[in-house]
Every structure is written in structure tokens, then in C-alpha cells.
N, CA, C and O atoms as a printed pandas DataFrame, in Angstrom:
     atom_number atom_name residue_name chain_id  residue_number  x_coord  y_coord  z_coord
0              1         N          MET        A               1   -6.287  -13.781  -20.112
1              2        CA          MET        A               1   -6.469  -13.619  -18.754
2              3         C          MET        A               1   -7.142  -12.296  -18.453
3              4         O          MET        A               1   -6.825  -11.285  -19.078
4              5         N          LYS        A               2   -8.077  -12.286  -17.495
5              6        CA          LYS        A               2   -8.788  -11.022  -17.229
6              7         C          LYS        A               2   -8.307  -10.563  -15.814
7              8         O          LYS        A               2   -7.714  -11.321  -15.047
8              9         N          GLU        A               3   -8.602   -9.289  -15.536
9             10        CA          GLU        A               3   -8.243   -8.658  -14.271
10            11         C          GLU        A               3   -8.921   -9.402  -13.088
11            12         O          GLU        A               3  -10.101   -9.751  -13.133
12            13         N          ARG        A               4   -8.138   -9.613  -12.071
13            14        CA          ARG        A               4   -8.753  -10.355  -10.924
14            15         C          ARG        A               4   -8.320   -9.618   -9.585
15            16         O          ARG        A               4   -7.209   -9.096   -9.491
16            17         N          LYS        A               5   -9.203   -9.601   -8.605
17            18        CA          LYS        A               5   -8.925   -9.001   -7.301
18            19         C          LYS        A               5   -9.344  -10.028   -6.276
19            20         O          LYS        A               5  -10.371  -10.693   -6.411
20            21         N          PHE        A               6   -8.490  -10.145   -5.202
21            22        CA          PHE        A               6   -8.828  -11.037   -4.122
22            23         C          PHE        A               6   -7.997  -10.652   -2.968
23            24         O          PHE        A               6   -7.065   -9.856   -3.085
24            25         N          LYS        A               7   -8.353  -11.255   -1.759
25            26        CA          LYS        A               7   -7.714  -10.976   -0.514
26            27         C          LYS        A               7   -6.918  -12.204   -0.177
27            28         O          LYS        A               7   -7.349  -13.337   -0.390
28            29         N          LEU        A               8   -5.727  -11.947    0.362
29            30        CA          LEU        A               8   -4.759  -13.097    0.729
30            31         C          LEU        A               8   -4.442  -12.882    2.202
31            32         O          LEU        A               8   -4.057  -11.795    2.634
32            33         N          ASN        A               9   -4.618  -13.960    2.952
33            34        CA          ASN        A               9   -4.362  -13.895    4.394
34            35         C          ASN        A               9   -3.010  -14.606    4.670
35            36         O          ASN        A               9   -2.866  -15.805    4.428
36            37         N          ILE        A              10   -2.043  -13.845    5.175
37            38        CA          ILE        A              10   -0.705  -14.422    5.484
38            39         C          ILE        A              10   -0.417  -14.048    6.979
39            40         O          ILE        A              10   -0.432  -12.880    7.368
40            41         N          ARG        A              11   -0.172  -15.050    7.735
41            42        CA          ARG        A              11    0.125  -14.856    9.184
42            43         C          ARG        A              11   -0.887  -13.981    9.924
43            44         O          ARG        A              11   -0.514  -13.108   10.708
44            45         N          ASP        A              12   -2.129  -14.220    9.672
45            46        CA          ASP        A              12   -3.224  -13.484   10.270
46            47         C          ASP        A              12   -3.309  -11.974    9.852
47            48         O          ASP        A              12   -3.913  -11.133   10.517
48            49         N          LYS        A              13   -2.668  -11.725    8.726
49            50        CA          LYS        A              13   -2.760  -10.349    8.145
50            51         C          LYS        A              13   -3.322  -10.430    6.779
51            52         O          LYS        A              13   -2.882  -11.262    5.986
52            53         N          GLU        A              14   -4.302   -9.582    6.452
53            54        CA          GLU        A              14   -4.963   -9.643    5.164
54            55         C          GLU        A              14   -4.357   -8.643    4.191
55            56         O          GLU        A              14   -4.116   -7.487    4.537
56            57         N          TYR        A              15   -4.115   -9.106    2.969
57            58        CA          TYR        A              15   -3.512   -8.245    1.892
58            59         C          TYR        A              15   -4.458   -8.336    0.730
59            60         O          TYR        A              15   -4.969   -9.399    0.379
60            61         N          GLU        A              16   -4.684   -7.113    0.115
61            62        CA          GLU        A              16   -5.442   -7.016   -1.094
62            63         C          GLU        A              16   -4.514   -7.304   -2.288
63            64         O          GLU        A              16   -3.453   -6.690   -2.389
64            65         N          VAL        A              17   -4.885   -8.213   -3.181
65            66        CA          VAL        A              17   -4.101   -8.596   -4.326
66            67         C          VAL        A              17   -4.912   -8.303   -5.604
67            68         O          VAL        A              17   -6.091   -8.642   -5.706
68            69         N          GLU        A              18   -4.259   -7.685   -6.537
69            70        CA          GLU        A              18   -4.853   -7.352   -7.803
70            71         C          GLU        A              18   -3.986   -7.899   -8.932
71            72         O          GLU        A              18   -2.797   -7.579   -8.913
72            73         N          ILE        A              19   -4.412   -8.649   -9.870
73            74        CA          ILE        A              19   -3.703   -9.129  -10.956
74            75         C          ILE        A              19   -4.332   -8.518  -12.173
75            76         O          ILE        A              19   -5.542   -8.620  -12.378
76            77         N          LYS        A              20   -3.492   -7.866  -13.005
77            78        CA          LYS        A              20   -4.017   -7.159  -14.180
78            79         C          LYS        A              20   -3.093   -7.439  -15.407
79            80         O          LYS        A              20   -1.905   -7.114  -15.397
80            81         N          PRO        A              21   -3.675   -8.035  -16.427
81            82        CA          PRO        A              21   -2.825   -8.274  -17.600
82            83         C          PRO        A              21   -2.605   -6.933  -18.393
83            84         O          PRO        A              21   -3.526   -6.132  -18.556
84            85         N          GLU        A              22   -1.367   -6.737  -18.866
85            86        CA          GLU        A              22   -1.008   -5.572  -19.561
86            87         C          GLU        A              22   -0.413   -6.051  -20.962
87            88         O          GLU        A              22    0.790   -6.287  -21.069
88            89         N          GLY        A              23   -1.266   -6.181  -21.996
89            90        CA          GLY        A              23   -0.729   -6.674  -23.197
90            91         C          GLY        A              23   -0.596   -8.104  -23.213
91            92         O          GLY        A              23   -1.142   -8.806  -22.361
92            93         N          LYS        A              24    0.163   -8.605  -24.224
93            94        CA          LYS        A              24    0.281  -10.020  -24.439
94            95         C          LYS        A              24    1.165  -10.772  -23.382
95            96         O          LYS        A              24    0.809  -11.864  -22.939
96            97         N          ASP        A              25    2.309  -10.166  -22.998
97            98        CA          ASP        A              25    3.223  -10.914  -22.178
98            99         C          ASP        A              25    3.513  -10.316  -20.782
99           100         O          ASP        A              25    4.284  -10.884  -20.008
100          101         N          LEU        A              26    2.879   -9.155  -20.470
101          102        CA          LEU        A              26    3.158   -8.476  -19.184
102          103         C          LEU        A              26    1.925   -8.635  -18.294
103          104         O          LEU        A              26    0.783   -8.536  -18.743
104          105         N          VAL        A              27    2.217   -8.894  -16.970
105          106        CA          VAL        A              27    1.132   -8.950  -16.002
106          107         C          VAL        A              27    1.626   -8.095  -14.823
107          108         O          VAL        A              27    2.758   -8.221  -14.356
108          109         N          LYS        A              28    0.721   -7.225  -14.370
109          110        CA          LYS        A              28    1.015   -6.287  -13.219
110          111         C          LYS        A              28    0.316   -6.975  -12.010
111          112         O          LYS        A              28   -0.842   -7.380  -12.111
112          113         N          ILE        A              29    1.005   -7.094  -10.924
113          114        CA          ILE        A              29    0.498   -7.668   -9.728
114          115         C          ILE        A              29    0.674   -6.583   -8.648
115          116         O          ILE        A              29    1.778   -6.098   -8.402
116          117         N          ARG        A              30   -0.472   -6.215   -8.004
117          118        CA          ARG        A              30   -0.396   -5.206   -6.955
118          119         C          ARG        A              30   -0.792   -5.922   -5.644
119          120         O          ARG        A              30   -1.847   -6.546   -5.533
120          121         N          VAL        A              31    0.141   -5.791   -4.636
121          122        CA          VAL        A              31   -0.060   -6.482   -3.342
122          123         C          VAL        A              31    0.210   -5.330   -2.273
123          124         O          VAL        A              31    1.246   -4.666   -2.271
124          125         N          ALA        A              32   -0.795   -5.174   -1.401
125          126        CA          ALA        A              32   -0.678   -4.185   -0.328
126          127         C          ALA        A              32   -0.240   -2.874   -0.840
127          128         O          ALA        A              32    0.624   -2.238   -0.235
128          129         N          GLY        A              33   -0.792   -2.428   -1.932
129          130        CA          GLY        A              33   -0.473   -1.156   -2.547
130          131         C          GLY        A              33    0.906   -1.040   -3.317
131          132         O          GLY        A              33    1.260    0.045   -3.778
132          133         N          GLU        A              34    1.616   -2.092   -3.437
133          134        CA          GLU        A              34    2.879   -2.109   -4.104
134          135         C          GLU        A              34    2.749   -2.883   -5.393
135          136         O          GLU        A              34    2.194   -3.982   -5.385
136          137         N          GLU        A              35    3.256   -2.338   -6.541
137          138        CA          GLU        A              35    3.018   -2.962   -7.779
138          139         C          GLU        A              35    4.287   -3.618   -8.312
139          140         O          GLU        A              35    5.382   -3.062   -8.225
140          141         N          PHE        A              36    4.108   -4.828   -8.871
141          142        CA          PHE        A              36    5.219   -5.707   -9.430
142          143         C          PHE        A              36    4.788   -5.992  -10.853
143          144         O          PHE        A              36    3.609   -6.173  -11.154
144          145         N          ASP        A              37    5.808   -6.025  -11.730
145          146        CA          ASP        A              37    5.622   -6.404  -13.188
146          147         C          ASP        A              37    6.272   -7.707  -13.375
147          148         O          ASP        A              37    7.400   -7.951  -12.945
148          149         N          PHE        A              38    5.477   -8.614  -14.080
149          150        CA          PHE        A              38    5.972   -9.936  -14.416
150          151         C          PHE        A              38    5.796  -10.187  -15.959
151          152         O          PHE        A              38    4.764   -9.840  -16.534
152          153         N          ARG        A              39    6.721  -10.734  -16.533
153          154        CA          ARG        A              39    6.617  -11.158  -17.914
154          155         C          ARG        A              39    6.232  -12.654  -17.989
155          156         O          ARG        A              39    6.777  -13.478  -17.255
156          157         N          LYS        A              40    5.326  -12.972  -18.848
157          158        CA          LYS        A              40    4.937  -14.379  -19.009
158          159         C          LYS        A              40    6.080  -15.117  -19.676
159          160         O          LYS        A              40    6.725  -14.605  -20.590
160          161         N          ALA        A              41    6.314  -16.309  -19.209
161          162        CA          ALA        A              41    7.371  -17.134  -19.779
162          163         C          ALA        A              41    6.721  -18.372  -20.395
163          164         O          ALA        A              41    5.678  -18.842  -19.942
164          165         N          SER        A              42    7.393  -18.900  -21.475
165          166        CA          SER        A              42    6.847  -20.090  -22.122
166          167         C          SER        A              42    7.933  -21.178  -21.856
167          168         O          SER        A              42    9.117  -20.978  -22.127
168          169         N          ARG        A              43    7.489  -22.296  -21.331
169          170        CA          ARG        A              43    8.322  -23.450  -21.074
170          171         C          ARG        A              43    8.918  -24.023  -22.302
171          172         O          ARG        A              43   10.077  -24.435  -22.324
172          173         N          GLN        A              44    8.081  -24.050  -23.382
173          174        CA          GLN        A              44    8.462  -24.596  -24.640
174          175         C          GLN        A              44    9.608  -23.774  -25.311
175          176         O          GLN        A              44   10.564  -24.350  -25.830
176          177         N          LYS        A              45    9.502  -22.541  -25.291
177          178        CA          LYS        A              45   10.553  -21.652  -25.880
178          179         C          LYS        A              45   11.828  -21.681  -25.076
179          180         O          LYS        A              45   12.895  -21.767  -25.684
180          181         N          GLN        A              46   11.806  -21.614  -23.733
181          182        CA          GLN        A              46   13.031  -21.495  -23.027
182          183         C          GLN        A              46   13.512  -22.829  -22.528
183          184         O          GLN        A              46   14.675  -22.940  -22.138
184          185         N          ASN        A              47   12.704  -23.819  -22.518
185          186        CA          ASN        A              47   13.036  -25.177  -22.001
186          187         C          ASN        A              47   13.576  -25.086  -20.577
187          188         O          ASN        A              47   14.440  -25.879  -20.202
188          189         N          LEU        A              48   13.080  -24.121  -19.761
189          190        CA          LEU        A              48   13.432  -23.977  -18.346
190          191         C          LEU        A              48   12.217  -24.022  -17.455
191          192         O          LEU        A              48   11.113  -23.675  -17.875
192          193         N          PRO        A              49   12.425  -24.463  -16.188
193          194        CA          PRO        A              49   11.276  -24.444  -15.301
194          195         C          PRO        A              49   10.922  -22.985  -15.051
195          196         O          PRO        A              49   11.788  -22.117  -15.158
196          197         N          LEU        A              50    9.709  -22.707  -14.732
197          198        CA          LEU        A              50    9.206  -21.381  -14.484
198          199         C          LEU        A              50    9.713  -20.902  -13.086
199          200         O          LEU        A              50    9.681  -21.643  -12.103
200          201         N          ALA        A              51   10.157  -19.692  -13.053
201          202        CA          ALA        A              51   10.643  -19.190  -11.712
202          203         C          ALA        A              51    9.415  -18.889  -10.803
203          204         O          ALA        A              51    8.337  -18.501  -11.253
204          205         N          LYS        A              52    9.671  -19.102   -9.495
205          206        CA          LYS        A              52    8.631  -18.777   -8.595
206          207         C          LYS        A              52    8.782  -17.312   -8.120
207          208         O          LYS        A              52    9.859  -16.895   -7.692
208          209         N          ALA        A              53    7.698  -16.562   -8.205
209          210        CA          ALA        A              53    7.760  -15.170   -7.787
210          211         C          ALA        A              53    7.615  -15.124   -6.226
211          212         O          ALA        A              53    6.845  -15.892   -5.649
212          213         N          SER        A              54    8.293  -14.305   -5.636
213          214        CA          SER        A              54    8.162  -14.021   -4.222
214          215         C          SER        A              54    8.146  -12.517   -3.909
215          216         O          SER        A              54    8.756  -11.731   -4.633
216          217         N          LEU        A              55    7.471  -12.127   -2.866
217          218        CA          LEU        A              55    7.443  -10.776   -2.492
218          219         C          LEU        A              55    8.595  -10.449   -1.670
219          220         O          LEU        A              55    9.121  -11.307   -0.962
220          221         N          PRO        A              56    9.033   -9.198   -1.730
221          222        CA          PRO        A              56   10.088   -8.795   -0.897
222          223         C          PRO        A              56    9.704   -8.833    0.532
223          224         O          PRO        A              56    8.564   -8.482    0.836
224          225         N          LYS        A              57   10.574   -9.239    1.478
225          226        CA          LYS        A              57   10.270   -9.358    2.917
226          227         C          LYS        A              57    9.644   -8.066    3.437
227          228         O          LYS        A              57    8.730   -8.095    4.262
228          229         N          LYS        A              58   10.159   -6.901    2.932
229          230        CA          LYS        A              58    9.687   -5.607    3.530
230          231         C          LYS        A              58    8.128   -5.453    3.348
231          232         O          LYS        A              58    7.477   -4.753    4.125
232          233         N          SER        A              59    7.547   -6.136    2.288
233          234        CA          SER        A              59    6.120   -5.985    2.138
234          235         C          SER        A              59    5.359   -6.484    3.357
235          236         O          SER        A              59    4.276   -5.989    3.671
236          237         N          PHE        A              60    5.936   -7.474    4.045
237          238        CA          PHE        A              60    5.220   -8.128    5.107
238          239         C          PHE        A              60    5.556   -7.401    6.439
239          240         O          PHE        A              60    4.836   -7.583    7.421
240          241         N          SER        A              61    6.593   -6.615    6.489
241          242        CA          SER        A              61    6.926   -5.829    7.709
242          243         C          SER        A              61    6.385   -4.417    7.631
243          244         O          SER        A              61    6.574   -3.617    8.547
244          245         N          GLU        A              62    5.733   -4.123    6.567
245          246        CA          GLU        A              62    5.265   -2.797    6.358
246          247         C          GLU        A              62    4.115   -2.457    7.314
247          248         O          GLU        A              62    3.199   -3.259    7.500
248          249         N          LYS        A              63    4.171   -1.254    7.921
249          250        CA          LYS        A              63    3.216   -0.807    8.826
250          251         C          LYS        A              63    2.304    0.213    8.150
251          252         O          LYS        A              63    2.782    0.927    7.268
252          253         N          LYS        A              64    1.059    0.326    8.494
253          254        CA          LYS        A              64    0.127    1.287    7.817
254          255         C          LYS        A              64   -0.500    2.167    8.802
255          256         O          LYS        A              64   -0.809    1.744    9.916
256          257         N          ILE        A              65   -0.704    3.400    8.428
257          258        CA          ILE        A              65   -1.463    4.352    9.137
258          259         C          ILE        A              65   -2.791    4.476    8.408
259          260         O          ILE        A              65   -2.835    4.879    7.246
260          261         N          ILE        A              66   -3.832    4.140    9.070
261          262        CA          ILE        A              66   -5.180    4.001    8.497
262          263         C          ILE        A              66   -6.126    5.191    8.860
263          264         O          ILE        A              66   -6.044    5.681    9.986
264          265         N          ALA        A              67   -6.967    5.647    8.000
265          266        CA          ALA        A              67   -7.928    6.661    8.358
266          267         C          ALA        A              67   -8.942    6.148    9.344
267          268         O          ALA        A              67   -9.670    5.214    9.008
268          269         N          PRO        A              68   -9.044    6.706   10.565
269          270        CA          PRO        A              68  -10.020    6.193   11.461
270          271         C          PRO        A              68  -11.453    6.577   11.198
271          272         O          PRO        A              68  -12.398    5.989   11.724
272          273         N          ILE        A              69  -11.578    7.615   10.340
273          274        CA          ILE        A              69  -12.886    8.106    9.891
274          275         C          ILE        A              69  -12.838    8.581    8.495
275          276         O          ILE        A              69  -11.739    8.786    7.979
276          277         N          SER        A              70  -13.927    8.774    7.839
277          278        CA          SER        A              70  -13.953    9.371    6.501
278          279         C          SER        A              70  -13.765   10.905    6.663
279          280         O          SER        A              70  -14.271   11.511    7.608
280          281         N          GLY        A              71  -13.059   11.471    5.759
281          282        CA          GLY        A              71  -12.977   12.974    5.837
282          283         C          GLY        A              71  -12.071   13.505    4.661
283          284         O          GLY        A              71  -11.887   12.832    3.646
284          285         N          THR        A              72  -11.546   14.681    4.844
285          286        CA          THR        A              72  -10.713   15.279    3.835
286          287         C          THR        A              72   -9.301   15.600    4.500
287          288         O          THR        A              72   -9.204   16.096    5.622
288          289         N          VAL        A              73   -8.266   15.280    3.729
289          290        CA          VAL        A              73   -6.873   15.505    4.213
290          291         C          VAL        A              73   -6.681   16.936    4.126
291          292         O          VAL        A              73   -6.699   17.470    3.017
292          293         N          SER        A              74   -6.491   17.645    5.225
293          294        CA          SER        A              74   -6.255   19.111    5.320
294          295         C          SER        A              74   -4.777   19.453    5.324
295          296         O          SER        A              74   -4.377   20.487    4.791
296          297         N          GLU        A              75   -3.942   18.572    5.938
297          298        CA          GLU        A              75   -2.525   18.829    6.026
298          299         C          GLU        A              75   -1.761   17.575    6.191
299          300         O          GLU        A              75   -2.219   16.652    6.864
300          301         N          ILE        A              76   -0.575   17.505    5.583
301          302        CA          ILE        A              76    0.302   16.326    5.757
302          303         C          ILE        A              76    1.626   16.924    6.384
303          304         O          ILE        A              76    2.237   17.848    5.847
304          305         N          PHE        A              77    2.009   16.337    7.536
305          306        CA          PHE        A              77    3.127   16.831    8.325
306          307         C          PHE        A              77    4.383   16.041    8.123
307          308         O          PHE        A              77    5.381   16.411    8.741
308          309         N          VAL        A              78    4.452   15.091    7.404
309          310        CA          VAL        A              78    5.664   14.250    7.194
310          311         C          VAL        A              78    5.956   14.155    5.702
311          312         O          VAL        A              78    5.134   14.523    4.863
312          313         N          ALA        A              79    7.200   13.629    5.382
313          314        CA          ALA        A              79    7.636   13.455    4.017
314          315         C          ALA        A              79    8.107   11.990    3.798
315          316         O          ALA        A              79    8.558   11.344    4.744
316          317         N          GLU        A              80    8.003   11.480    2.582
317          318        CA          GLU        A              80    8.537   10.221    2.314
318          319         C          GLU        A              80   10.078   10.081    2.570
319          320         O          GLU        A              80   10.882   10.909    2.142
320          321         N          GLY        A              81   10.413    9.039    3.258
321          322        CA          GLY        A              81   11.801    8.889    3.669
322          323         C          GLY        A              81   12.142    9.404    4.991
323          324         O          GLY        A              81   13.239    9.147    5.489
324          325         N          GLU        A              82   11.219   10.156    5.624
325          326        CA          GLU        A              82   11.490   10.774    6.963
326          327         C          GLU        A              82   11.359    9.754    8.020
327          328         O          GLU        A              82   10.460    8.916    7.961
328          329         N          GLN        A              83   12.197    9.784    8.968
329          330        CA          GLN        A              83   12.197    8.869   10.164
330          331         C          GLN        A              83   11.381    9.587   11.220
331          332         O          GLN        A              83   11.703   10.721   11.574
332          333         N          ILE        A              84   10.275    8.925   11.761
333          334        CA          ILE        A              84    9.426    9.584   12.690
334          335         C          ILE        A              84    9.348    8.726   13.972
335          336         O          ILE        A              84    9.641    7.531   13.948
336          337         N          GLU        A              85    8.944    9.366   15.099
337          338        CA          GLU        A              85    8.824    8.727   16.355
338          339         C          GLU        A              85    7.263    8.441   16.584
339          340         O          GLU        A              85    6.385    9.080   16.005
340          341         N          LYS        A              86    7.041    7.486   17.426
341          342        CA          LYS        A              86    5.669    7.236   17.905
342          343         C          LYS        A              86    5.018    8.456   18.405
343          344         O          LYS        A              86    5.659    9.301   19.030
344          345         N          ASP        A              87    3.760    8.575   18.149
345          346        CA          ASP        A              87    2.887    9.748   18.509
346          347         C          ASP        A              87    3.155   11.021   17.818
347          348         O          ASP        A              87    2.667   12.065   18.252
348          349         N          LYS        A              88    3.943   10.999   16.708
349          350        CA          LYS        A              88    4.183   12.192   15.884
350          351         C          LYS        A              88    2.899   12.382   15.074
351          352         O          LYS        A              88    2.329   11.440   14.524
352          353         N          LYS        A              89    2.466   13.669   15.030
353          354        CA          LYS        A              89    1.330   14.012   14.224
354          355         C          LYS        A              89    1.693   13.926   12.704
355          356         O          LYS        A              89    2.616   14.587   12.229
356          357         N          VAL        A              90    0.918   13.078   11.971
357          358        CA          VAL        A              90    1.337   12.885   10.538
358          359         C          VAL        A              90    0.358   13.510    9.552
359          360         O          VAL        A              90    0.754   13.981    8.486
360          361         N          ILE        A              91   -0.904   13.511    9.910
361          362        CA          ILE        A              91   -1.912   13.990    9.004
362          363         C          ILE        A              91   -3.034   14.750    9.805
363          364         O          ILE        A              91   -3.363   14.350   10.922
364          365         N          LEU        A              92   -3.590   15.801    9.250
365          366        CA          LEU        A              92   -4.747   16.475    9.816
366          367         C          LEU        A              92   -5.955   16.127    8.898
367          368         O          LEU        A              92   -5.986   16.461    7.713
368          369         N          LEU        A              93   -6.911   15.460    9.498
369          370        CA          LEU        A              93   -8.050   15.033    8.666
370          371         C          LEU        A              93   -9.286   15.826    9.192
371          372         O          LEU        A              93   -9.591   15.813   10.384
372          373         N          SER        A              94   -9.963   16.497    8.276
373          374        CA          SER        A              94  -11.161   17.214    8.573
374          375         C          SER        A              94  -12.395   16.418    8.250
375          376         O          SER        A              94  -12.540   15.846    7.170
376          377         N          ALA        A              95  -13.292   16.400    9.238
377          378        CA          ALA        A              95  -14.592   15.642    9.116
378          379         C          ALA        A              95  -15.614   16.273    9.924
379          380         O          ALA        A              95  -15.388   16.592   11.091
380          381         N          MET        A              96  -16.761   16.473    9.342
381          382        CA          MET        A              96  -17.940   17.121   10.088
382          383         C          MET        A              96  -17.523   18.437   10.775
383          384         O          MET        A              96  -17.917   18.665   11.919
384          385         N          LYS        A              97  -16.757   19.289   10.128
385          386        CA          LYS        A              97  -16.378   20.581   10.594
386          387         C          LYS        A              97  -15.425   20.444   11.803
387          388         O          LYS        A              97  -15.261   21.412   12.545
388          389         N          MET        A              98  -14.821   19.321   12.014
389          390        CA          MET        A              98  -13.856   19.127   13.000
390          391         C          MET        A              98  -12.498   18.699   12.431
391          392         O          MET        A              98  -12.498   18.002   11.416
392          393         N          GLU        A              99  -11.368   19.051   12.990
393          394        CA          GLU        A              99  -10.060   18.660   12.591
394          395         C          GLU        A              99   -9.590   17.581   13.517
395          396         O          GLU        A              99   -9.615   17.741   14.737
396          397         N          ASN        A             100   -9.170   16.502   12.959
397          398        CA          ASN        A             100   -8.707   15.307   13.641
398          399         C          ASN        A             100   -7.210   15.056   13.365
399          400         O          ASN        A             100   -6.818   14.825   12.221
400          401         N          GLU        A             101   -6.390   15.102   14.410
401          402        CA          GLU        A             101   -4.983   14.809   14.265
402          403         C          GLU        A             101   -4.762   13.316   14.206
403          404         O          GLU        A             101   -5.131   12.584   15.124
404          405         N          ILE        A             102   -4.164   12.871   13.129
405          406        CA          ILE        A             102   -3.792   11.447   13.025
406          407         C          ILE        A             102   -2.332   11.347   13.409
407          408         O          ILE        A             102   -1.496   12.038   12.827
408          409         N          VAL        A             103   -1.996   10.488   14.394
409          410        CA          VAL        A             103   -0.632   10.325   14.871
410          411         C          VAL        A             103   -0.163    8.888   14.613
411          412         O          VAL        A             103   -0.959    7.952   14.538
412          413         N          ALA        A             104    1.099    8.761   14.486
413          414        CA          ALA        A             104    1.779    7.434   14.324
414          415         C          ALA        A             104    1.686    6.599   15.563
415          416         O          ALA        A             104    1.977    7.069   16.663
416          417         N          ASP        A             105    1.279    5.348   15.393
417          418        CA          ASP        A             105    1.183    4.453   16.559
418          419         C          ASP        A             105    2.517    3.770   16.811
419          420         O          ASP        A             105    2.623    2.980   17.749
420          421         N          PHE        A             106    3.519    4.041   16.022
421          422        CA          PHE        A             106    4.846    3.411   16.044
422          423         C          PHE        A             106    5.864    4.281   15.449
423          424         O          PHE        A             106    5.554    5.172   14.657
424          425         N          LYS        A             107    7.149    4.032   15.831
425          426        CA          LYS        A             107    8.120    4.784   15.132
426          427         C          LYS        A             107    8.683    3.989   13.861
427          428         O          LYS        A             107    8.581    2.765   13.781
428          429         N          GLY        A             108    9.221    4.694   12.976
429          430        CA          GLY        A             108    9.736    4.051   11.727
430          431         C          GLY        A             108    9.949    5.114   10.618
431          432         O          GLY        A             108    9.862    6.320   10.849
432          433         N          ARG        A             109   10.218    4.620    9.460
433          434        CA          ARG        A             109   10.502    5.458    8.286
434          435         C          ARG        A             109    9.300    5.498    7.414
435          436         O          ARG        A             109    8.719    4.459    7.101
436          437         N          VAL        A             110    8.886    6.754    6.988
437          438        CA          VAL        A             110    7.742    6.942    6.092
438          439         C          VAL        A             110    8.179    6.329    4.652
439          440         O          VAL        A             110    9.080    6.825    3.976
440          441         N          ARG        A             111    7.469    5.254    4.290
441          442        CA          ARG        A             111    7.842    4.658    3.034
442          443         C          ARG        A             111    7.119    5.345    1.863
443          444         O          ARG        A             111    7.744    5.708    0.867
444          445         N          LYS        A             112    5.807    5.515    1.995
445          446        CA          LYS        A             112    4.933    6.111    0.971
446          447         C          LYS        A             112    3.824    6.802    1.518
447          448         O          LYS        A             112    3.137    6.244    2.373
448          449         N          ILE        A             113    3.541    8.060    1.091
449          450        CA          ILE        A             113    2.396    8.795    1.426
450          451         C          ILE        A             113    1.313    8.549    0.382
451          452         O          ILE        A             113    1.479    8.930   -0.776
452          453         N          ARG        A             114    0.245    7.940    0.758
453          454        CA          ARG        A             114   -0.710    7.465   -0.231
454          455         C          ARG        A             114   -1.880    8.377   -0.520
455          456         O          ARG        A             114   -2.804    8.002   -1.241
456          457         N          VAL        A             115   -1.844    9.576    0.038
457          458        CA          VAL        A             115   -2.913   10.617   -0.054
458          459         C          VAL        A             115   -2.299   11.901   -0.368
459          460         O          VAL        A             115   -1.088   12.070   -0.228
460          461         N          GLU        A             116   -3.087   12.814   -0.787
461          462        CA          GLU        A             116   -2.677   14.241   -1.100
462          463         C          GLU        A             116   -3.574   15.176   -0.366
463          464         O          GLU        A             116   -4.689   14.835    0.028
464          465         N          LYS        A             117   -3.050   16.393   -0.187
465          466        CA          LYS        A             117   -3.732   17.435    0.545
466          467         C          LYS        A             117   -5.054   17.685   -0.270
467          468         O          LYS        A             117   -5.011   17.758   -1.499
468          469         N          GLU        A             118   -6.181   17.810    0.405
469          470        CA          GLU        A             118   -7.549   18.055   -0.137
470          471         C          GLU        A             118   -8.225   16.829   -0.609
471          472         O          GLU        A             118   -9.363   16.896   -1.072
472          473         N          GLN        A             119   -7.549   15.652   -0.510
473          474        CA          GLN        A             119   -8.169   14.420   -1.005
474          475         C          GLN        A             119   -9.124   13.853    0.028
475          476         O          GLN        A             119   -8.812   13.808    1.218
476          477         N          ASN        A             120  -10.301   13.415   -0.437
477          478        CA          ASN        A             120  -11.274   12.730    0.350
478          479         C          ASN        A             120  -10.852   11.336    0.584
479          480         O          ASN        A             120  -10.388   10.671   -0.342
480          481         N          VAL        A             121  -10.994   10.845    1.807
481          482        CA          VAL        A             121  -10.582    9.486    2.126
482          483         C          VAL        A             121  -11.770    8.812    2.928
483          484         O          VAL        A             121  -12.573    9.459    3.601
484          485         N          LYS        A             122  -11.785    7.575    2.792
485          486        CA          LYS        A             122  -12.805    6.715    3.489
486          487         C          LYS        A             122  -12.272    6.101    4.731
487          488         O          LYS        A             122  -11.074    5.824    4.786
488          489         N          GLU        A             123  -13.058    5.867    5.728
489          490        CA          GLU        A             123  -12.621    5.138    6.935
490          491         C          GLU        A             123  -11.954    3.826    6.541
491          492         O          GLU        A             123  -12.510    3.095    5.721
492          493         N          GLY        A             124  -10.823    3.507    7.072
493          494        CA          GLY        A             124  -10.090    2.292    6.801
494          495         C          GLY        A             124   -9.128    2.359    5.628
495          496         O          GLY        A             124   -8.437    1.388    5.322
496          497         N          GLU        A             125   -9.087    3.541    4.958
497          498        CA          GLU        A             125   -8.198    3.738    3.724
498          499         C          GLU        A             125   -6.787    3.961    4.304
499          500         O          GLU        A             125   -6.605    4.613    5.332
500          501         N          VAL        A             126   -5.801    3.388    3.594
501          502        CA          VAL        A             126   -4.369    3.559    3.949
502          503         C          VAL        A             126   -3.932    4.973    3.676
503          504         O          VAL        A             126   -4.090    5.434    2.545
504          505         N          LEU        A             127   -3.399    5.682    4.624
505          506        CA          LEU        A             127   -2.964    7.082    4.432
506          507         C          LEU        A             127   -1.448    7.094    4.160
507          508         O          LEU        A             127   -0.941    7.742    3.244
508          509         N          ILE        A             128   -0.793    6.355    4.992
509          510        CA          ILE        A             128    0.722    6.258    4.919
510          511         C          ILE        A             128    1.192    4.883    5.170
511          512         O          ILE        A             128    0.640    4.219    6.046
512          513         N          THR        A             129    2.216    4.373    4.439
513          514        CA          THR        A             129    2.875    3.119    4.720
514          515         C          THR        A             129    4.241    3.419    5.268
515          516         O          THR        A             129    4.936    4.318    4.794
516          517         N          MET        A             130    4.614    2.675    6.251
517          518        CA          MET        A             130    5.937    2.825    6.885
518          519         C          MET        A             130    6.683    1.514    7.016
519          520         O          MET        A             130    6.131    0.427    6.841
520          521         N          GLU        A             131    7.945    1.657    7.326
521          522        CA          GLU        A             131    8.711    0.390    7.515
522          523         C          GLU        A             131    9.669    0.668    8.776
523          524         O          GLU        A             131   10.433   -0.210    9.176
């Protein structure tokens, strides 16, 4: 099996999916930035039906803060696990000699900060995932 990438549309929301074989029996599947490990099973050896994989429900309730423009992350004002309110300043993004404050459009808990200070980002790139 070779590495494959595709987009999956669930309930009018698009998710990027990447399937990557890791050795003989391990497959890594990345969905919406979260990675899952699966071991290949053989029906002949185990004589059992193959289990169906399902994503945790939280993957679909995950909210994302997206870069509105390309630029460089100058400052990060939140931490993973932090509970934040709507309109809280979360990231300072520098672009074309201007500083742009990125604020949360919703309240929730910061699940994962997907960028680092001084990192260049592209417009549309996920900066923070929340739940």
C-alpha cells in the first residue's frame, strides 16, 4: 500500500485525510490534523470479522482558528488546555510590516496549538484547534 491523501466531506464539512503505511502491519491515518494508528488484521489468522474503525466524536465537533492571511506568527497568547472566551486575542500575525490580531470567533478550550512563534503560515492554514 502506498501513501494516499484525499478530502472527505461529512455533513458539509471538508476533512483532509492522509493514509500512510508504516512498515508491514501498521498504518497511520491522519484526519483533520489528528493521527490514528491501526494494525492490519488478517481474517485467516484470527478467524474474526474485521473491526470497523470510527473517529472519536470530538473530531467532528472540533473548531478551528484559521489564518486569514499569510504571514509570520509573532506572538501566541493562549496555551493548550486553556478555556477562552469569544473575541479573545489568540495570535499576533505579522504580514507586510503590519501586525494583525487573530481573535477567537467562539468560546471553548484550546485543544492544540498547531503553530510556533516565528513560524511562517499560509492563508487558510489551521493555527489552533479548539473544542
